[in-house]
C-alpha positions, 0 to 999 in steps of 0.5 A, spaced: 231 295 131 224 296 133 220 290 134 213 289 131 207 286 135 202 283 131 197 278 131 194 272 126 192 273 119 185 275 119 185 279 125 180 279 130 179 284 136 184 280 141 189 280 135 189 287 134 188 290 141 193 286 144 198 288 138 197 295 140 197 294 148 203 290 147 207 295 143 206 300 148 208 296 154 214 294 150 216 302 149 215 303 157 220 298 158 225 301 154 224 297 147 222 300 141 215 297 138 211 298 132 204 294 133 202 291 126 196 287 123 196 282 117 189 284 115 183 288 115 180 289 122 173 287 122 167 291 124 167 290 131 174 291 131 173 298 127 168 299 132 172 298 138 178 302 135 174 308 133 170 308 140 177 309 144 181 314 138 185 309 135 187 308 128 188 301 125 195 299 126 200 299 120 198 293 115 204 288 114 205 281 111 212 281 110 217 280 117 223 277 113 229 280 118 224 283 123 224 282 130 217 280 131 213 279 138 207 274 136 200 275 139 194 271 139 197 265 136 203 260 135 201 256 129 205 257 122 198 257 119 196 263 122 203 267 121 206 271 116 209 266 109 216 268 111 215 267 119 222 262 118 226 269 116 223 273 122 226 273 128 221 271 133 223 275 140 216 273 144 209 270 144 203 272 148 197 267 147 192 263 150 191 258 145 194 251 144 201 251 143 203 251 136 208 249 131 212 255 130 220 254 132 226 259 134 233 258 133 234 262 140 231 263 146 225 267 147 220 270 151 213 267 152 207 268 156 202 263 154 196 262 159 189 258 159 185 264 159 179 267 155 183 272 151 190 274 150 189 281 153 188 278 159 195 276 159 198 282 156 194 285 163 198 281 167 205 283 163 203 290 165 202 288 172 209 284 172 212 290 170 209 295 174 207 299 168 200 304 168 195 302 163 193 309 159 185 309 159 184 308 152 189 302 151 185 299 157 179 300 153 180 296 147 184 291 152 177 290 156 173 290 149 177 285 146 176 281 153 169 281 152 169 279 145 173 273 146 169 271 152 163 272 149 161 277 155 163 272 160 159 266 157 164 262 153 167 256 157 174 259 155 172 265 160 176 264 167 175 268 173 182 272 171 178 274 165 173 277 169 177 280 174 181 283 169 175 286 165 173 290 172 180 293 173 180 295 166 173 298 166 175 302 172 181 305 169 177 307 162 171 309 166 166 304 163 161 303 169 156 298 165 161 294 160 156 289 159 152 294 155 158 296 151 159 288 150 152 288 147 153 293 143 159 290 140 156 284 138 150 288 135 155 291 130 158 284 129 151 281 127 151 286 121 151 281 115 146 283 111 149 286 104 156 283 106 159 278 101 159 270 103 166 270 102 168 276 106 163 273 112 167 266 111 173 270 112 171 275 117 174 270 123 177 264 120 183 260 122 187 254 118 189 248 122 193 242 120 190 236 123 195 230 122 196 232 115 189 234 113 188 242 112 182 244 115 179 251 116 174 254 121 171 260 121 166 263 126 161 268 126 158 270 133 151 274 133 145 276 137 140 273 133 141 266 128 135 269 124 139 274 121 142 268 117 136 266 114 137 269 107 144 268 106 145 261 109 144 258 103 149 263 099 154 261 105 154 254 104 155 254 097 161 259 097 164 254 103 164 249 098 168 253 093 172 255 098 174 248 101 175 246 093 180 252 091 184 252 097 185 244 097 182 243 104 180 237 107 174 240 111 172 247 112 167 249 117 163 256 119 160 257 126 154 261 126 154 262 133 148 265 137 150 268 143 143 269 146 141 262 145 148 259 147 149 254 141 152 254 134 149 252 127 155 249 124 156 249 116 160 243 114 164 242 107 168 236 107 172 231 103 169 226 108 164 229 113 164 222 117 170 225 120 166 231 123 160 226 124 165 222 128 168 227 132 161 230 135 157 224 134 152 228 130 149 227 123 149 232 119 143 234 115 144 238 109 151 240 110 149 243 117 148 241 124 146 245 131 151 244 137 147 246 143 152 250 148 157 251 143 160 258 143 168 257 143 172 254 137 178 254 141 175 249 147 169 246 143 171 245 136 178 244 135 179 239 141 174 234 138 175 235 131 183 234 131 183 227 134 178 225 129 183 226 124 189 221 127 
């Protein structure tokens, strides 16, 4: 039976690229593997895959009876709905430990670094497997994306070292310029429906029994949202209500100013205000220096629900 390697719902570049890279590694170590995805690639991911000559992995949302090696998450809220019927054989992730459990031992690679692909690179090194140029390229791009070209507080010296090693393998000298090109693609929001933007990089969480959803849009200039911000706020309210969420947030992150404007829809917005010691003005607030949902939003917001 082939092992499926697959990331979270609403996949980002790290989720999809790590699934591809991990599947290749498993094959080289004698285990048949197929990369998969739970949703459509976002514009940045499409750009990365096209640049290095890859098709998007197989779309698969049901894994009952299948062997599954999870990448880039360990929360049930980001898993396929039939995760309890899947045979989880491994997890590789760089987030907090989630609530997925297994009935048998599994392989776990969980490290506090900026990107799952950084850990996958360490797995290649551990097994002594050479990384092909094209796979090195997508892994490098995913790390640049997740670490916001090394600006994110989640970025570590290990991420930087791995990017330099992957850049040498794939023959990219100016990886910083490639990173900026990726974020310019990511910044294309005109003409995209508000709901698609909310869900472009969205993750659901259970915070002490309260359902919370947090999306993020990373751009090179926050002014591109000037014409669509009111639509985003209005649809965020609808989205929260339809999905029975306590709170829905959308981070509009400016990687050049190094901060985020957060749009908030909540049953009780005082919880968000308490978490960040900030008052919302018309449902939004600027958080200076905030680039990471994982490190600068969730660790503050989740305790506020306890």
